[in-house]
N, C-alpha and C positions, 0 to 999 in steps of 0.2 A: 640822362645821367642816373646811374644806379647808386643808391646809398652803399656805404662801406659794408654794412651787415649783409646786404644782398649779394655782394661780390665774394665775401670771404667767410661769412658766418652762417651760411645756409646749412641746416642739419644734414649730415651725411646719411643718417638712417631715416627711413620713411616714418612719418609721424601719424598717430591716430588723432591727437588733439594738441592744441597749442594755445597758451594764453595770449600770445601776440597775434595769432590768427584771429582769435575771438575779438580782440581790440579792433583789428582792421575791419572785420565783418560788421561790428557795431557802428564804426565810423561810416561805413558805406550805407548801412541801413538809415542812419540819421540824415545822410546826404540825399538819398534817393526817395525815401518815403516821408511824405508830409506828416506832421504831427497829427493832424485830424484824420488821417487815413490808417493810422497804425492799429486801431482797434479792429479793422477789417482783417488784417494779417493775423491778429490774435484769435479772432473768431474762426478763421479758416484752419488754424493750427489745431484748435480744439475739435473741430468737426472732422478733420481728415485723419488725425493721429492720436487724439486724446491728450495732447500736450497742452500745458497751461502756462500763460505768462503771469507771474506774481502780480497781485494788485496791492497798491498802497493808497494812502489818502489822496494822493495827487493823480491816481490812475495807474495804468500799467507800468511796472517797474522794468523797463527794457534794459537799463544798465545792469541791474542785478541778474536779469535773465541771461544776457550775453556773457557775463562774468562767471556765473555759477550754474546756469541751466544745464540740463542733460544735452550731451553732444547731438544725440539723435534729433532733438527738438530744434536745435540751432540749424542743423543741416536741412531739416524740413522747412524751416522759415526761409532759408535761402531759395528753395524751389518755389514756395508759395509766393514769395516776393517777386520772383521772376514773372510768374504768371499774372500777378496783380499789375505789375508795370506794363506788361505786354498788352493787357486788356484796356487800360485806362490812360496810358501815356503813349507818346510817339514811339515807334518800334525801336528807335535807336537807344531809348532809355533802358529797355530790358537787355539789349545787347551790351550796353555799357556796364550794367549791373553784372552780367555774366562774366564779362572780361575782367572786371575788378575782383570779383570773387575768385576767378581762376588765378589772377595775379597773387592773391593772398595764399591760395593753396600752393602755388609754385614756390613762393618766397620761403615758405616754411616746410617744403618737401612733404606735403600732406598726402595721405592715401586716397585722395578724392580728386575728381575733375568734374567740370561742368559739361553736361551733354548738350547736344544741339537743341533739345527741347527745354532746356533750363533745369533739368533734374540734376541732382548730385549723385554721381555714381562712383564706384570704386575704381581706382587706377592701380593696375598691377605693377608696372614699372615703365620707364621711358621707352625702352626698346619695344615692349609690347604695344604701347600706344602709337609709336611711330609706324609699326607694321600695320596696325589698324588703319591709320590715316592714309598711308600710302596705297593700301589695297582698295580702300573705299573710294579713293580718287579714280582708280582705274575702272570702277564699277558704275560710274555715273551715266554711261550711255544707256539709252532705252533698251538696247539688246540685252543688257545684263540686269534688268530690273528684278527678275525672280531670284537671281543669284545674290543680288545686293540685299534683298529682304532676308534671305537665309544668313548671309554674312553678318548683318546687323543683329539678327536674332542671336547668333553665336556669341557676340561680344556682350550683348545685354544679359545673357545667361550668367556671365561671370561678373557682372557689375552690380548684382543685388547683394543684400546682406548675407544670404546663404547661397553662395555660388553653386550653380548647377552645371558641373563640368561635363556630365554626360550629354546634356542637351547642347552645350556649347560645341562639343566635338561633333555631334551628329549634324548640327546645322552647318558647321564649317565643311563637313564632308558633302552635305547636300549642295552647298554653293559650288564646290569644285566639280561635283558630278553634273550639275546643270550646265556649266560652261563646257565640260568635256563632251557631253551629249549634243550640245549645239554645234560643236566643231565636227563631230562625226555622227551623222544621222543613223548609221548602222550600229553604233555602239549601244548596247542594251543597258549597261551600268558601268560604274567606275570600279574597276577591279584589275588585278595584275595582268591576267591574260588579255583583257581589252586594251590596256595600255600598250602591251607589246604588239598587239595586232594593228592598232590604229595610230597611236601617238609616236611610237618609235620610228616607223617609216617616214612620218612627216618630219620628225626632228632630223633624221639623217639627211633628208632632202633639203630642209631649210638651212642647215649649216654645212652643206656639202662643200662650199667654197672656202671654208675655214676649218681645216682638220682639227686644230686644238679645241675650237669651240664645239665642234661636233662631238669630240671625245668627252669634253666636259659635260655637254648636254646629256649624253648617254649615261654618264655617271649620275647626273642630277635625276634622270628618269628612274634610275635604280632607287635613289633615295625617295622619290615620290611614290614609287611602288611600295616601298617599306612603310611609308607614312599611311598609305591607303590600308595596308594590312593592319597597322597599329590602331587606326581609327575604327576599324571593324569591330574591335573588342567592345567598344562602347556604343556602336551603332545598332547592333542586334541584341535581342534579349539573351540573358544569360541563364535562363531556366530558374530564375528566382522571382519571388513576388515583388521584392524591392530591388531594382537593378543597382549594381554596385556603382558608386561614384568614383571616378578616378581621383587620386590624390591631386591637390591643386597644382603642384609643380608639374605633374604629368599633363594635366589639362592645359596649363599655360604653354608648355612646350609644344604640344600637339597643335594648339591654336596658332602659335607663332610660326611654326613650320608650315601649317596649312595655309596661312595668309601668304607666305612667300611663294608656295607652289601655285596658289590661285593667281597671284600677280603674273607669274610666268605663263600660266595657261592663257590668261587674257592677252598677253603679248603675242603668244603663238597663234591664238585665234585671230587677232588683228592681222598678223602676217599671212595667215591662210586666206583671209578675206581679201587682202590686197593682191594676193597672187591669183585670186579667182579659183582657188582649189576647192 
């Protein structure tokens, strides 16, 4: 059962901070971290980021911290608490902590999400996250380990405080190129001519029994070819000491499209393997 506010009063605009979110995080902290262990979290915060929990006569003032502390310190405490729980409690405790924090983020439409390792990272938007999750699912086979590493690197590059769009696009390109070159041993690199030489004939054959699908696939290939050309602007050096960063909206669009094309490549690779081609 969802409370009324969860159903009808969720903020439409993505939030950077929220008083109600802070209340939920404080409640979770009090529930998950024993009073005698909380000084360890405070010590870790000081050591890792220089953040400090205010001290009063009765000890650390956690309520004051969660209500008035800097957001960066609260987000750091979330990650530190995850690691602490993982190390000294049954594994399900850290997972429950992560799930509860994610629930708080989702409830208030926050700009953050919990990563698999318990870190707090930036969330671009729901569609972006859905594309990431769907593609990552297709990369779980051992065959795609190298591509998965590049794919995860791409998303991590956009999940930091200062997003590195160029690195994100380059890593997404590398992930697609790895799968493409596994499909076609003779392909030297991922480029328009190589796509026309290797992938187009396979697509025509793969969808031969379904003319509308074949025609649609050929159009998709044109889009993929354009994506490759667009990504090249941020893959190679631009003759400058400091390479240009793409505007965030360009990086996000290239990432989203790249994830979709990568999922398609994986599907085609699986079809090629099944056919023994």
